[in-house]
C-alpha positions in Angstrom: 0.0 0.0 0.1 1.5 3.2 -1.0 1.2 6.2 1.3 0.1 9.4 -0.5 0.8 12.7 1.3 -2.3 14.5 1.8 -4.6 11.3 2.1 -7.3 12.1 4.6 -7.3 8.7 5.8 -3.7 9.1 7.1 -3.8 12.9 8.3 -2.1 12.6 11.7 -3.3 14.5 14.8 -0.8 16.8 16.4 2.4 15.0 17.5 4.0 15.0 20.9 7.3 16.7 21.2 9.3 13.8 22.8 9.5 10.1 22.9 7.9 8.4 25.8 10.2 7.0 28.5 9.0 3.5 27.8 11.1 3.6 24.4 8.0 2.8 22.4 7.3 4.5 19.1 5.3 7.9 19.4 1.7 7.7 19.1 1.6 10.3 16.2 4.1 12.1 14.1 4.8 13.9 10.7 7.3 13.0 8.2 10.5 15.0 8.2 11.1 17.3 5.3 12.0 15.1 2.4 11.5 11.9 4.5 9.7 8.7 3.5 6.3 8.7 4.8 6.3 5.1 4.6 9.0 4.9 7.1 7.3 7.2 9.5 3.9 6.0 9.7 2.1 7.4 12.8 2.2 5.2 15.7 -1.4 4.2 16.0 -1.4 2.8 12.5 1.9 1.2 13.0 0.6 -0.6 16.0 -2.4 -1.8 14.1 -0.7 -3.0 11.1 2.9 -3.8 12.5 2.3 -7.0 14.4 0.3 -8.4 11.5 2.9 -7.4 9.0 6.0 -8.5 11.0 4.3 -11.8 11.5 3.8 -12.2 7.9 7.3 -11.3 7.1 8.8 -13.9 9.5 6.3 -16.4 8.4 7.7 -16.0 5.0 11.2 -16.0 6.3 10.4 -19.2 8.1 8.9 -20.9 5.2 12.1 -21.8 3.3 14.2 -23.5 6.0 11.1 -25.3 7.3 10.2 -26.8 4.1 13.9 -27.8 3.4 14.0 -29.5 6.7 10.6 -31.1 6.1 11.6 -32.5 2.7 15.0 -33.3 3.2 15.4 -34.2 6.7 12.0 -35.1 8.3 10.8 -37.0 5.4 13.9 -39.2 4.8 14.5 -39.8 8.5 10.8 -40.7 9.1 10.7 -43.0 6.1 13.7 -44.7 7.6 12.2 -45.0 11.0 8.9 -46.1 9.5 10.6 -49.1 7.8 11.5 -50.5 11.3 8.0 -50.5 12.7 5.9 -51.6 9.4 5.8 -54.5 7.1 5.9 -54.6 3.3 2.1 -53.8 3.3 2.6 -50.7 5.3 1.0 -52.1 8.4 2.2 -51.7 11.8 4.6 -54.7 12.7 7.1 -54.7 15.6 8.4 -58.2 14.5 11.6 -56.8 13.3 12.3 -55.0 16.6 11.6 -58.0 18.6 14.0 -60.1 16.4 16.7 -57.6 16.5 16.3 -57.0 20.0 16.4 -60.8 20.9 20.0 -61.1 19.4 23.0 -60.7 21.8 25.0 -59.2 19.0 22.4 -56.2 19.0 23.3 -55.4 22.7 26.9 -56.0 22.0 26.8 -53.3 19.5 24.8 -51.0 21.6 27.3 -51.5 24.6 30.2 -50.8 22.1 28.6 -47.7 20.8 27.8 -46.3 24.4 31.2 -47.4 25.7 33.3 -45.9 22.9 31.1 -42.6 23.2 31.6 -42.4 27.1 35.4 -43.1 26.8 36.0 -40.5 24.0 33.8 -38.1 26.2 35.7 -38.5 29.3 39.1 -38.5 27.4 37.9 -35.2 25.8 37.1 -33.6 29.0 40.2 -34.7 30.8 42.5 -33.1 28.3 40.1 -30.4 27.1 39.6 -28.7 30.5 43.5 -27.8 30.7 43.4 -26.7 27.3 40.4 -24.5 28.0 42.2 -22.9 30.7 45.4 -22.2 28.9 44.0 -21.1 25.7 41.4 -18.8 27.2 42.5 -17.8 30.5 46.2 -17.3 30.0 47.9 -15.0 27.9 51.2 -15.9 26.1 52.8 -15.4 22.7 51.3 -17.8 20.0 48.0 -18.2 21.8 45.9 -17.3 19.0 47.7 -19.7 16.7 47.3 -22.5 19.0 43.5 -21.7 19.3 43.4 -21.8 15.5 45.3 -25.1 15.5 42.9 -26.6 18.1 40.0 -26.0 15.7 41.6 -28.0 12.9 40.9 -31.4 14.3 37.1 -30.8 14.7 36.6 -29.8 11.1 39.0 -32.4 9.6 37.1 -35.1 7.8 36.6 -38.2 10.0 38.2 -40.2 7.1 41.3 -38.1 7.2 41.5 -38.5 11.0 41.3 -42.4 10.7 44.0 -42.5 7.9 46.2 -40.4 10.0 45.9 -42.6 13.2 46.5 -45.6 10.8 49.7 -44.0 9.6 50.7 -43.4 13.3 49.8 -46.6 14.7 50.4 -49.2 11.9 53.1 -51.7 12.3 55.5 -49.9 10.2 54.6 -46.6 11.8 56.1 -44.4 14.3 54.2 -46.1 17.3 53.4 -49.3 15.8 55.4 -51.0 18.6 52.4 -50.2 20.9 50.3 -52.6 19.0 47.1 -50.3 19.0 46.5 -50.4 15.2 42.8 -51.3 14.5 41.8 -51.6 18.3 39.3 -49.9 20.5 41.9 -47.8 21.9 42.8 -46.3 18.6 39.2 -45.5 18.0 38.9 -43.6 21.3 42.1 -41.8 20.7 40.8 -40.7 17.4 37.6 -39.4 18.9 39.5 -37.5 21.6 41.6 -36.0 18.7 38.4 -35.0 16.9 36.6 -33.4 19.9 39.5 -31.9 22.0 38.4 -28.5 20.3 34.9 -28.8 21.3 35.7 -28.8 25.0 38.3 -26.2 24.6 36.1 -23.6 22.8 32.9 -24.4 24.8 34.4 -24.5 28.2 37.1 -21.9 27.4 34.4 -19.2 26.2 32.8 -19.4 29.6 36.0 -19.5 31.6 37.4 -16.4 30.1 34.2 -14.6 31.5 34.4 -15.8 35.1 35.2 -12.9 37.7 38.7 -14.0 39.1 38.0 -12.1 42.4 35.6 -14.8 43.4 38.5 -17.3 43.4 40.9 -14.7 44.9 38.7 -14.4 47.9 38.6 -18.2 48.5 42.3 -18.2 48.4 42.4 -15.4 50.8 40.2 -17.5 53.1 42.7 -20.2 53.3 41.5 -22.5 50.4 44.2 -24.5 48.4 44.4 -24.1 44.6 42.7 -27.4 44.2 40.0 -26.6 46.4 39.3 -23.4 45.0 39.1 -25.1 41.6 36.7 -27.7 42.9 34.4 -25.6 45.0 34.5 -22.2 43.1 35.5 -22.8 39.4 33.9 -26.2 38.6 30.3 -25.1 39.7 30.5 -21.9 37.7 31.8 -23.9 34.8 29.0 -26.6 35.1 26.7 -25.7 32.3 29.5 -25.4 29.9 31.2 -28.6 31.0 27.8 -30.4 30.8 27.0 -29.1 27.4 30.4 -29.7 26.0 30.3 -33.2 27.4 26.8 -34.1 25.9 27.8 -32.5 22.4 31.1 -34.9 22.6 29.2 -37.9 23.4 26.8 -36.9 20.4 29.8 -36.8 18.0 31.4 -39.7 19.4 28.4 -42.0 19.0 28.0 -40.9 15.4 31.8 -41.1 14.5 31.1 -43.5 11.5 34.3 -42.5 9.4 36.6 -43.0 12.3 35.3 -46.5 13.2 35.1 -47.3 9.6 38.7 -46.7 8.9 40.4 -47.5 12.2 38.3 -50.5 13.6 39.1 -54.1 12.6 36.2 -56.8 11.9 34.5 -57.0 15.3 34.9 -53.3 16.2 31.5 -52.1 15.3 28.9 -49.6 16.3 25.2 -49.0 15.6 26.2 -46.9 12.6 28.5 -49.3 11.0 25.9 -52.0 11.5 23.4 -49.9 9.6 26.0 -49.6 6.7 26.5 -53.3 6.7 22.9 -54.4 6.7 22.1 -51.9 3.9 25.1 -52.5 1.6 26.2 -56.0 2.2 23.0 -57.8 3.2 20.5 -55.4 1.6 18.3 -55.8 4.8 16.8 -52.4 5.0 14.3 -53.2 7.8 16.9 -54.6 10.1 18.9 -51.4 9.3 15.9 -49.2 10.2 15.6 -50.9 13.5 19.3 -50.1 14.3 18.8 -46.5 13.0 15.8 -46.1 15.5 17.9 -47.3 18.4 20.6 -44.8 17.6 17.9 -42.1 17.0 16.8 -42.8 20.9 20.4 -42.1 21.9 20.8 -39.1 19.7 17.5 -37.5 20.9 18.7 -37.9 24.6 22.1 -36.4 23.9 20.6 -33.5 21.8 18.1 -32.7 24.6 20.8 -32.5 27.2 23.0 -30.4 25.1 20.4 -28.0 24.1 19.3 -27.6 28.1 23.0 -26.9 29.1 23.8 -24.8 26.2 21.2 -22.4 27.1 22.7 -21.9 30.5 26.2 -21.3 28.9 25.1 -18.7 26.5 23.3 -16.9 29.3 26.6 -16.9 31.6 28.6 -15.7 28.5 26.6 -12.3 28.6 27.6 -11.5 32.1 31.1 -10.2 31.7 33.7 -9.5 29.2 36.3 -12.1 28.4 39.5 -11.5 30.5 42.9 -13.3 30.6 46.0 -13.2 32.8 49.8 -13.5 31.8 51.0 -17.1 32.1 52.3 -17.8 35.8 54.2 -20.5 37.4 51.1 -21.8 39.1 50.0 -22.6 35.4 52.9 -24.8 34.7 50.8 -28.1 35.1 47.9 -27.3 32.7 50.1 -25.8 30.2 52.3 -28.7 30.1 49.3 -30.9 29.7 48.0 -28.8 27.0 51.4 -28.6 25.1 51.8 -32.6 25.3 48.3 -33.0 24.1 48.7 -30.6 21.1 52.1 -32.4 20.3 51.5 -36.1 21.0 47.6 -36.3 20.3 47.1 -33.6 17.5 50.4 -33.0 15.8 51.8 -36.6 15.9 48.9 -38.2 13.7 49.1 -35.3 11.2 52.9 -35.5 10.9 52.9 -39.3 10.5 50.2 -38.9 7.8 52.3 -36.4 5.9 55.4 -38.5 6.4 53.7 -41.6 5.2 52.4 -39.9 2.1 55.9 -39.4 0.8 56.8 -43.2 1.4 56.1 -45.6 -1.4 57.3 -49.0 -2.5 60.0 -47.1 -4.3 61.2 -45.4 -1.3 60.8 -41.8 -0.2 59.6 -39.4 -3.0 56.6 -37.9 -4.7 55.4 -41.2 -6.3 52.2 -41.2 -4.3 51.2 -37.8 -5.5 52.2 -38.6 -9.0 49.7 -41.2 -9.1 46.9 -39.1 -8.1 46.0 -38.1 -11.5 46.8 -41.3 -13.3 44.5 -44.4 -13.9 46.1 -46.2 -11.3 44.2 -44.3 -8.9 40.8 -44.8 -10.4 40.3 -48.6 -9.3 40.4 -52.0 -10.9 38.0 -51.1 -13.8 38.6 -47.6 -14.4 36.5 -44.7 -13.0 37.4 -41.6 -10.9 41.0 -40.8 -10.2 42.0 -39.0 -7.0 42.3 -35.6 -8.3 39.0 -36.0 -10.1 37.5 -36.9 -6.9 39.0 -33.7 -5.5 37.3 -31.8 -7.9 34.0 -33.4 -7.5 34.4 -32.8 -3.7 35.1 -29.0 -4.2 32.2 -28.6 -6.7 29.8 -30.4 -4.4 30.9 -28.6 -1.3 30.5 -25.3 -3.0 26.9 -26.1 -3.8 26.1 -27.4 -0.5 27.5 -24.1 1.1 25.2 -22.1 -0.8 22.4 -24.3 0.1 23.3 -24.1 3.7 23.5 -20.4 3.8 20.2 -19.9 2.0 18.5 -22.1 4.7 20.6 -21.4 7.7 20.6 -17.5 7.6 16.8 -17.3 8.0 17.0 -20.0 10.9 19.5 -17.9 12.8 17.5 -14.8 12.4 14.6 -16.6 13.6 16.2 -18.0 16.7 17.7 -14.4 17.6 14.4 -12.4 17.3 13.3 -10.8 20.7 10.0 -12.4 21.4 7.8 -12.0 24.5 4.7 -14.2 24.0 4.8 -17.6 25.6 4.0 -19.6 22.4 6.6 -17.5 20.6 9.4 -18.5 23.2 8.3 -22.1 22.9 8.4 -22.0 19.2 12.0 -20.7 19.2 12.9 -23.5 21.6 11.4 -26.0 19.5 13.2 -24.5 16.3 16.4 -24.7 18.3 16.1 -28.3 19.2 15.1 -29.2 15.8 18.0 -27.8 14.1 20.3 -29.8 16.4 18.7 -33.0 15.2 20.7 -33.2 11.9 24.1 -32.7 13.9 23.4 -35.8 15.9 21.5 -38.0 13.7 23.9 -40.3 11.9 25.0 -39.0 8.4 24.6 -42.7 7.4 20.9 -42.5 8.7 20.5 -39.4 6.5 21.9 -41.1 3.4 19.8 -44.1 4.1 16.7 -42.0 4.5 17.4 -40.1 1.3 17.5 -43.7 -0.6 14.2 -45.0 0.9 12.3 -41.7 0.5 13.4 -39.5 -2.3 15.2 -42.1 -4.5 12.3 -44.6 -3.9 9.7 -41.9 -4.9 11.8 -40.8 -7.9 14.2 -43.4 -9.1 15.7 -41.0 -11.6 17.4 -39.1 -8.8 19.6 -42.0 -8.1 23.1 -41.1 -8.8 21.9 -38.0 -10.5 24.3 -35.9 -8.4 21.5 -33.6 -7.1 21.0 -35.4 -3.7 24.7 -35.4 -2.6 24.8 -31.5 -1.9 21.4 -31.4 -0.3 22.5 -34.4 2.0 25.7 -32.5 2.9 23.7 -29.4 3.3 21.5 -31.2 5.9 24.6 -32.3 7.9 26.3 -28.9 7.7 23.2 -26.9 8.6 23.4 -26.9 12.5 27.1 -25.8 12.5 26.1 -22.8 10.3 23.2 -21.8 12.6 25.4 -22.2 15.6 28.2 -20.2 14.3 25.6 -17.4 13.3 23.5 -17.3 16.4 26.1 -15.8 18.9 27.0 -13.2 16.4 23.4 -12.0 16.2 22.7 -12.3 19.8 25.7 -9.9 20.2 23.5 -7.1 18.7 22.3 -4.7 21.5 18.4 -4.8 21.4 18.4 -1.0 22.2 19.8 -0.5 18.7 16.8 -2.1 17.2 14.5 -0.3 19.5 16.0 3.0 18.6 15.8 2.3 15.0 12.1 1.5 15.4 11.4 4.4 17.3 12.7 6.7 14.7 10.4 5.0 12.1 12.3 2.4 10.5 10.4 -0.5 9.1 11.3 -4.1 10.3 13.0 -4.8 7.0 15.1 -1.6 7.4 16.0 -2.5 11.0 17.1 -5.9 9.8 19.2 -4.4 7.0 20.9 -1.5 9.0 21.2 -3.0 12.4 21.5 -6.9 12.1 23.0 -6.7 8.6 26.5 -5.6 9.4 26.8 -8.3 12.2 25.5 -10.9 10.0 27.8 -10.0 7.2 30.8 -10.6 9.7 29.5 -13.9 10.6 28.8 -15.3 7.2 32.5 -15.9 6.4 32.9 -18.3 9.4 29.6 -19.8 8.6 30.5 -20.6 5.1 34.0 -21.9 6.0 32.1 -24.4 8.4 29.6 -25.4 5.9 32.4 -25.9 3.1 34.8 -27.8 5.5 32.0 -30.1 6.7 30.7 -30.7 3.2 34.0 -31.4 1.6 34.9 -34.0 4.1 31.4 -35.6 4.5 31.5 -39.4 4.1 28.4 -41.0 5.7 25.6 -39.7 3.7 27.7 -39.4 0.6 28.8 -43.0 0.5 24.9 -43.9 -0.3 24.4 -41.4 -2.8 27.5 -40.8 -4.7 27.5 -42.2 -8.2 30.3 -44.8 -9.1 31.6 -42.4 -11.9 31.2 -39.3 -9.7 32.8 -40.2 -6.3 34.0 -37.6 -3.7 37.4 -37.7 -2.3 36.5 -39.2 1.2 34.7 -41.9 -0.4 37.4 -42.9 -2.8 40.0 -42.8 0.2 38.1 -45.4 2.0 37.9 -47.5 -1.0 41.6 -47.1 -1.6 42.3 -48.2 2.0 40.2 -51.3 1.4 42.1 -52.4 -1.8 45.4 -54.4 -1.7 48.4 -53.0 -2.9 51.1 -50.5 -1.6 50.2 -48.0 -4.3 46.6 -47.9 -3.4 47.6 -47.4 0.3 50.0 -44.6 -0.6 47.3 -42.7 -2.6 45.0 -43.0 0.3 47.7 -41.1 2.4 48.3 -38.5 -0.3 44.8 -37.8 -1.0 44.3 -37.5 2.9 46.9 -34.8 3.1 45.4 -32.7 0.3 42.1 -33.0 1.8 43.5 -32.0 5.2 45.5 -29.1 4.0 42.4 -27.8 2.0 40.1 -28.1 5.0 42.8 -26.6 7.5 43.4 -23.6 5.1 39.8 -22.8 4.9 39.2 -22.9 8.6 42.4 -20.9 9.5 41.1 -18.1 7.0 37.7 -18.3 8.5 39.1 -18.1 12.0 40.6 -14.8 11.0 37.1 -13.6 9.8 35.6 -14.5 13.2 34.0 -11.2 14.6 35.9 -9.8 17.7 33.9 -10.4 20.7 31.9 -13.4 19.4 33.5 -15.7 21.9 30.3 -17.7 22.0 30.8 -18.6 18.4 33.1 -21.4 19.6 30.6 -22.5 21.7 28.3 -22.9 18.8 29.6 -26.5 18.2 
């Protein structure tokens, strides 16, 4: 509706000369000379049309991401779960559940999945807490570099992590004498490597905001450093520790790529069993039952993570981050952190790089020279390693665009100030729903695509269209989690002031939230690209044999006999790791200053 000057329906009454103390828009007003009447509609008409207009705008904004999640997440996962509780005729039938649950192997897999997840969580917390203190509470030269390096393991493809630990722990590797190759211990170590940065960032972001005077008061009253830590610091960090622990448990229970590359036959989890039942035995119903069991575990972990994360984000707003110079009393946590970085993080990567230069002909570039040759494309021809890298980059770019188109509206929805009870509940529901793709196994997502989208439209099979969509589903939670803290850092008084001055909701969004959003988009795009580039679980179900991605080809090379195949897998893993790490280090530089909570977004 255009507002025409002089329209008798819009002639305002005399305007008050000041803005009410409540901060609300004035009841009436006139347009300034040369001003746009559409931006300064008198308050009584704005109140009449504003809520309806804003509601319509946010309904439209919510439509795209909700439709995306409904079609490409809820439908595939729902179709997969339905296969476990229905028969071929579509009738309710729990017989498959009874059969699977009656087998001792099922409970062994459940126990092994939970056991590995608990061990990985405890190890990550044990090593991550000293790292959080040193990297966020202490100040020393090179701290920012170590922070950036600590991020790299989390964004490395799980296939690369598994390959790196195989290079380190293999019989001819630097630590081969330990006999840990393809053991449960190797899997747990890789999980700790992968999740160390989750604990460091989430706990460290809160630790840096704690008021040091509380601990100093306890010390003055005679408490020892250990007692001060246990009675003062740990309770204050409780929400962050619990949130990080639940997230790490979530990631460990869905570490398909790590178990697939590091575990020997017999070292399995619910995810690997889903893959075996689907690809080896073509038993989709049994696979659906195992997917349902894992879904229950994921829902529990997501619920806990969401609840504890809310407490962490509230605490992060209490105080500006502070740090102190490294002191003699910090020697123990500093030593633990340095040993962790050197032995757990750097050693596997160094071993991987070194092994990539070692071939059947000795040290040299032979493994890299083979990457573009037909020797790297399999027994019967197909995709070479360099071609797979090209495919991965193209698909990751497509997935990144899709993820941003869906993720930005979701982040805006989650950070809108709301007052009504139903709106608050709706935001919490959205928040929990967005976390689900992060925890639901990528194998389950890929399997769901097969039994829903491909079953409904067989021409989509191996068309190449589904792979970036599946990768976007997997990357979406990380993109939203990286944007939400940035948008929540916007002072709400800026929005209120803009509205009082007559700015429309769209203009407020563009001029107030827009600059903050633009600074966070670089980090969000980096997360989306890195996750998509290394995605393996869903892609292994959907990638065409002649259009494979690099992670899928690396796993297949590791499963083939021959020194050249193994060497090419190592060289391909190095290239994938370097590309991913470069993207994330650049994005770390783009992180908005003061957005400490972004790291907690994991």
